[in-house]
mmCIF file of the C-alpha atoms, coordinates in Angstrom:
data_MODEL
# 
_entry.id   MODEL 
# 
loop_
_atom_site.group_PDB 
_atom_site.id 
_atom_site.type_symbol 
_atom_site.label_atom_id 
_atom_site.label_alt_id 
_atom_site.label_comp_id 
_atom_site.label_asym_id 
_atom_site.label_entity_id 
_atom_site.label_seq_id 
_atom_site.pdbx_PDB_ins_code 
_atom_site.Cartn_x 
_atom_site.Cartn_y 
_atom_site.Cartn_z 
_atom_site.occupancy 
_atom_site.B_iso_or_equiv 
_atom_site.pdbx_formal_charge 
_atom_site.auth_seq_id 
_atom_site.auth_comp_id 
_atom_site.auth_asym_id 
_atom_site.auth_atom_id 
_atom_site.pdbx_PDB_model_num 
ATOM 1  C CA . UNK A 1 1  ? 0.000   0.000   0.000  1.00 0.00 ? 1  UNK A CA 1 
ATOM 2  C CA . UNK A 1 2  ? 1.323   3.354   -0.986 1.00 0.00 ? 2  UNK A CA 1 
ATOM 3  C CA . UNK A 1 3  ? -0.194  5.084   2.043  1.00 0.00 ? 3  UNK A CA 1 
ATOM 4  C CA . UNK A 1 4  ? 1.900   3.057   4.462  1.00 0.00 ? 4  UNK A CA 1 
ATOM 5  C CA . UNK A 1 5  ? 5.072   4.586   2.994  1.00 0.00 ? 5  UNK A CA 1 
ATOM 6  C CA . UNK A 1 6  ? 4.054   8.157   3.789  1.00 0.00 ? 6  UNK A CA 1 
ATOM 7  C CA . UNK A 1 7  ? 5.397   9.620   6.994  1.00 0.00 ? 7  UNK A CA 1 
ATOM 8  C CA . UNK A 1 8  ? 8.617   10.171  8.861  1.00 0.00 ? 8  UNK A CA 1 
ATOM 9  C CA . UNK A 1 9  ? 9.861   11.307  12.228 1.00 0.00 ? 9  UNK A CA 1 
ATOM 10 C CA . UNK A 1 10 ? 6.870   11.725  14.508 1.00 0.00 ? 10 UNK A CA 1 
ATOM 11 C CA . UNK A 1 11 ? 4.327   11.947  11.671 1.00 0.00 ? 11 UNK A CA 1 
ATOM 12 C CA . UNK A 1 12 ? 3.095   8.578   10.408 1.00 0.00 ? 12 UNK A CA 1 
ATOM 13 C CA . UNK A 1 13 ? -0.487  9.651   9.746  1.00 0.00 ? 13 UNK A CA 1 
ATOM 14 C CA . UNK A 1 14 ? -0.855  7.556   6.590  1.00 0.00 ? 14 UNK A CA 1 
ATOM 15 C CA . UNK A 1 15 ? 0.658   4.463   8.210  1.00 0.00 ? 15 UNK A CA 1 
ATOM 16 C CA . UNK A 1 16 ? -1.730  4.999   11.117 1.00 0.00 ? 16 UNK A CA 1 
ATOM 17 C CA . UNK A 1 17 ? -4.635  5.205   8.659  1.00 0.00 ? 17 UNK A CA 1 
ATOM 18 C CA . UNK A 1 18 ? -3.598  1.862   7.172  1.00 0.00 ? 18 UNK A CA 1 
ATOM 19 C CA . UNK A 1 19 ? -3.370  0.313   10.648 1.00 0.00 ? 19 UNK A CA 1 
ATOM 20 C CA . UNK A 1 20 ? -6.870  1.639   11.414 1.00 0.00 ? 20 UNK A CA 1 
ATOM 21 C CA . UNK A 1 21 ? -8.101  0.005   8.194  1.00 0.00 ? 21 UNK A CA 1 
ATOM 22 C CA . UNK A 1 22 ? -6.553  -3.341  9.204  1.00 0.00 ? 22 UNK A CA 1 
ATOM 23 C CA . UNK A 1 23 ? -7.972  -2.994  12.710 1.00 0.00 ? 23 UNK A CA 1 
ATOM 24 C CA . UNK A 1 24 ? -11.435 -2.488  11.203 1.00 0.00 ? 24 UNK A CA 1 
ATOM 25 C CA . UNK A 1 25 ? -10.982 -5.686  9.136  1.00 0.00 ? 25 UNK A CA 1 
ATOM 26 C CA . UNK A 1 26 ? -10.011 -7.606  12.281 1.00 0.00 ? 26 UNK A CA 1 
ATOM 27 C CA . UNK A 1 27 ? -13.072 -6.259  14.100 1.00 0.00 ? 27 UNK A CA 1 
ATOM 28 C CA . UNK A 1 28 ? -15.293 -7.324  11.187 1.00 0.00 ? 28 UNK A CA 1 
ATOM 29 C CA . UNK A 1 29 ? -13.668 -10.773 11.229 1.00 0.00 ? 29 UNK A CA 1 
ATOM 30 C CA . UNK A 1 30 ? -14.343 -11.086 14.959 1.00 0.00 ? 30 UNK A CA 1 
ATOM 31 C CA . UNK A 1 31 ? -17.955 -10.017 14.442 1.00 0.00 ? 31 UNK A CA 1 
ATOM 32 C CA . UNK A 1 32 ? -18.317 -12.687 11.736 1.00 0.00 ? 32 UNK A CA 1 
ATOM 33 C CA . UNK A 1 33 ? -16.930 -15.638 13.673 1.00 0.00 ? 33 UNK A CA 1 
ATOM 34 C CA . UNK A 1 34 ? -18.307 -14.889 17.141 1.00 0.00 ? 34 UNK A CA 1 
ATOM 35 C CA . UNK A 1 35 ? -22.043 -15.545 16.563 1.00 0.00 ? 35 UNK A CA 1 
ATOM 36 C CA . UNK A 1 36 ? -21.566 -18.597 14.318 1.00 0.00 ? 36 UNK A CA 1 
ATOM 37 C CA . UNK A 1 37 ? -22.793 -21.861 15.782 1.00 0.00 ? 37 UNK A CA 1 
ATOM 38 C CA . UNK A 1 38 ? -21.156 -25.221 14.983 1.00 0.00 ? 38 UNK A CA 1 
ATOM 39 C CA . UNK A 1 39 ? -24.499 -26.359 13.523 1.00 0.00 ? 39 UNK A CA 1 
ATOM 40 C CA . UNK A 1 40 ? -24.461 -23.573 10.897 1.00 0.00 ? 40 UNK A CA 1 
ATOM 41 C CA . UNK A 1 41 ? -23.791 -25.110 7.512  1.00 0.00 ? 41 UNK A CA 1 
ATOM 42 C CA . UNK A 1 42 ? -23.264 -21.916 5.535  1.00 0.00 ? 42 UNK A CA 1 
ATOM 43 C CA . UNK A 1 43 ? -22.552 -18.285 6.253  1.00 0.00 ? 43 UNK A CA 1 
ATOM 44 C CA . UNK A 1 44 ? -22.832 -15.907 3.335  1.00 0.00 ? 44 UNK A CA 1 
ATOM 45 C CA . UNK A 1 45 ? -20.833 -12.697 3.552  1.00 0.00 ? 45 UNK A CA 1 
ATOM 46 C CA . UNK A 1 46 ? -21.306 -9.712  1.301  1.00 0.00 ? 46 UNK A CA 1 
ATOM 47 C CA . UNK A 1 47 ? -18.587 -7.089  1.526  1.00 0.00 ? 47 UNK A CA 1 
ATOM 48 C CA . UNK A 1 48 ? -16.966 -4.535  -0.708 1.00 0.00 ? 48 UNK A CA 1 
ATOM 49 C CA . UNK A 1 49 ? -13.971 -5.317  -2.855 1.00 0.00 ? 49 UNK A CA 1 
ATOM 50 C CA . UNK A 1 50 ? -11.516 -3.675  -0.459 1.00 0.00 ? 50 UNK A CA 1 
ATOM 51 C CA . UNK A 1 51 ? -12.446 -5.877  2.507  1.00 0.00 ? 51 UNK A CA 1 
ATOM 52 C CA . UNK A 1 52 ? -12.722 -9.254  0.747  1.00 0.00 ? 52 UNK A CA 1 
ATOM 53 C CA . UNK A 1 53 ? -8.993  -10.140 0.403  1.00 0.00 ? 53 UNK A CA 1 
ATOM 54 C CA . UNK A 1 54 ? -8.247  -9.588  4.096  1.00 0.00 ? 54 UNK A CA 1 
ATOM 55 C CA . UNK A 1 55 ? -11.404 -11.291 5.373  1.00 0.00 ? 55 UNK A CA 1 
ATOM 56 C CA . UNK A 1 56 ? -10.884 -14.196 2.981  1.00 0.00 ? 56 UNK A CA 1 
ATOM 57 C CA . UNK A 1 57 ? -7.290  -14.573 4.176  1.00 0.00 ? 57 UNK A CA 1 
ATOM 58 C CA . UNK A 1 58 ? -8.354  -14.573 7.831  1.00 0.00 ? 58 UNK A CA 1 
ATOM 59 C CA . UNK A 1 59 ? -11.129 -17.114 7.264  1.00 0.00 ? 59 UNK A CA 1 
ATOM 60 C CA . UNK A 1 60 ? -8.966  -19.382 5.100  1.00 0.00 ? 60 UNK A CA 1 
ATOM 61 C CA . UNK A 1 61 ? -6.441  -19.531 7.929  1.00 0.00 ? 61 UNK A CA 1 
ATOM 62 C CA . UNK A 1 62 ? -9.077  -20.508 10.479 1.00 0.00 ? 62 UNK A CA 1 
ATOM 63 C CA . UNK A 1 63 ? -9.416  -24.312 10.607 1.00 0.00 ? 63 UNK A CA 1 
ATOM 64 C CA . UNK A 1 64 ? -13.090 -23.981 11.576 1.00 0.00 ? 64 UNK A CA 1 
ATOM 65 C CA . UNK A 1 65 ? -14.016 -22.560 8.162  1.00 0.00 ? 65 UNK A CA 1 
ATOM 66 C CA . UNK A 1 66 ? -13.944 -23.586 4.543  1.00 0.00 ? 66 UNK A CA 1 
ATOM 67 C CA . UNK A 1 67 ? -14.150 -20.615 2.199  1.00 0.00 ? 67 UNK A CA 1 
ATOM 68 C CA . UNK A 1 68 ? -16.075 -21.258 -1.012 1.00 0.00 ? 68 UNK A CA 1 
ATOM 69 C CA . UNK A 1 69 ? -17.323 -18.901 -3.697 1.00 0.00 ? 69 UNK A CA 1 
ATOM 70 C CA . UNK A 1 70 ? -21.034 -18.171 -3.397 1.00 0.00 ? 70 UNK A CA 1 
ATOM 71 C CA . UNK A 1 71 ? -21.846 -19.352 -6.959 1.00 0.00 ? 71 UNK A CA 1 
ATOM 72 C CA . UNK A 1 72 ? -20.748 -22.900 -6.046 1.00 0.00 ? 72 UNK A CA 1 
ATOM 73 C CA . UNK A 1 73 ? -23.293 -22.955 -3.201 1.00 0.00 ? 73 UNK A CA 1 
ATOM 74 C CA . UNK A 1 74 ? -26.185 -21.359 -5.081 1.00 0.00 ? 74 UNK A CA 1 
ATOM 75 C CA . UNK A 1 75 ? -26.174 -23.828 -7.999 1.00 0.00 ? 75 UNK A CA 1 
# 
């Protein structure tokens, strides 16, 4: 990310903005996995393009989940 490279000395405002963005993704991830019950077969998530790669990465690295594309489930 280009924004993470902006800043020096005591001013890392852009890097802080990127960390806030990642923190928001982690909060979303936590809000996704917390209410899910072991009996739930599917959970469908709809998010914007900017959030999907991070959320997908987090879910793919959680052994409790299998990430599949929605079109394979809706057939």
